[in-house]
C-alpha positions as CSV (number, residue, x, y, z in Angstrom):
1,M,51.4,34.0,3.3
2,A,48.0,34.9,2.0
3,I,45.0,32.6,1.9
4,Y,42.9,33.0,-1.2
5,T,39.4,31.6,-1.5
6,K,37.9,30.7,-4.8
7,R,34.8,32.6,-5.6
8,F,32.7,32.4,-8.7
9,N,31.6,36.0,-8.6
10,W,31.0,36.1,-12.3
11,L,28.2,33.6,-12.1
12,P,24.7,35.1,-11.6
13,T,23.2,34.6,-8.1
14,R,19.6,34.3,-7.3
15,S,17.8,36.9,-5.4
16,A,16.2,36.2,-2.0
17,W,12.8,36.2,-3.6
18,E,13.9,33.7,-6.2
19,E,15.5,31.5,-3.5
20,S,12.2,31.6,-1.5
21,Q,10.1,30.8,-4.6
22,L,12.4,27.9,-5.5
23,W,12.3,26.6,-1.9
24,R,8.5,26.8,-1.9
25,E,8.4,24.9,-5.2
26,R,10.7,22.2,-3.9
27,R,8.6,21.8,-0.7
28,A,5.4,21.7,-2.7
29,A,6.8,18.9,-4.9
30,A,8.1,17.0,-1.9
31,S,4.7,17.3,-0.2
32,Q,2.9,16.1,-3.3
33,R,5.3,13.1,-3.6
34,F,4.5,12.3,0.1
35,R,0.8,12.5,-0.5
36,D,1.1,10.3,-3.6
37,D,3.2,7.7,-1.8
38,A,0.8,7.7,1.2
39,Q,-2.2,7.2,-1.1
40,Y,-0.4,4.4,-2.9
41,I,0.4,2.7,0.4
42,A,-3.2,3.1,1.6
43,Q,-4.5,1.6,-1.6
44,G,-2.2,-1.4,-1.2
45,L,-3.2,-1.9,2.4
46,A,-6.9,-1.7,1.5
47,T,-6.4,-4.2,-1.3
48,A,-4.5,-6.6,1.0
49,Q,-7.3,-6.3,3.6
50,S,-10.0,-7.0,1.0
51,N,-8.0,-10.0,-0.3
52,L,-7.6,-11.3,3.3
53,I,-11.4,-11.0,3.9
54,T,-12.2,-12.6,0.6
55,G,-9.7,-15.4,1.2
56,T,-11.1,-16.0,4.7
57,G,-14.6,-16.1,3.3
58,D,-13.6,-18.6,0.7
59,I,-12.0,-20.9,3.4
60,V,-15.0,-20.7,5.6
61,I,-17.3,-21.6,2.7
62,K,-15.2,-24.5,1.7
63,Q,-15.1,-25.8,5.3
64,A,-19.0,-25.5,5.5
65,V,-19.4,-27.3,2.2
66,A,-17.1,-30.1,3.4
67,R,-19.1,-30.4,6.7
68,I,-22.3,-30.6,4.8
69,Q,-21.0,-33.2,2.4
70,A,-19.6,-35.2,5.3
71,A,-23.0,-35.1,7.1
72,G,-24.7,-36.1,3.9
73,K,-22.4,-39.0,3.4
74,A,-22.9,-40.1,7.0
75,K,-26.7,-40.0,6.6
76,L,-26.4,-42.0,3.3
77,A,-24.2,-44.6,5.0
78,K,-26.7,-44.8,7.9
79,I,-29.6,-45.3,5.5
80,D,-27.6,-47.9,3.5
81,T,-26.9,-49.9,6.6
82,K,-30.6,-50.0,7.6
83,A,-31.6,-51.3,4.2
């Protein structure tokens, strides 16, 4: 009993040079995709950090305004009780 393998010998095959060029192109494309993704992630993290800092600043300012207003109301109440 003979074992036959199917071969597509009639299809053109690439030369070693063409294979290496194709491999280089694929690696270059994958590397570029990685750099693009890394840049996108870095921009997202920078934006998140900036938003966090801005949000923290807003909260601190609101708390300071609330303290100042409370102190002002306390002084007014103290003045009103003296009068």
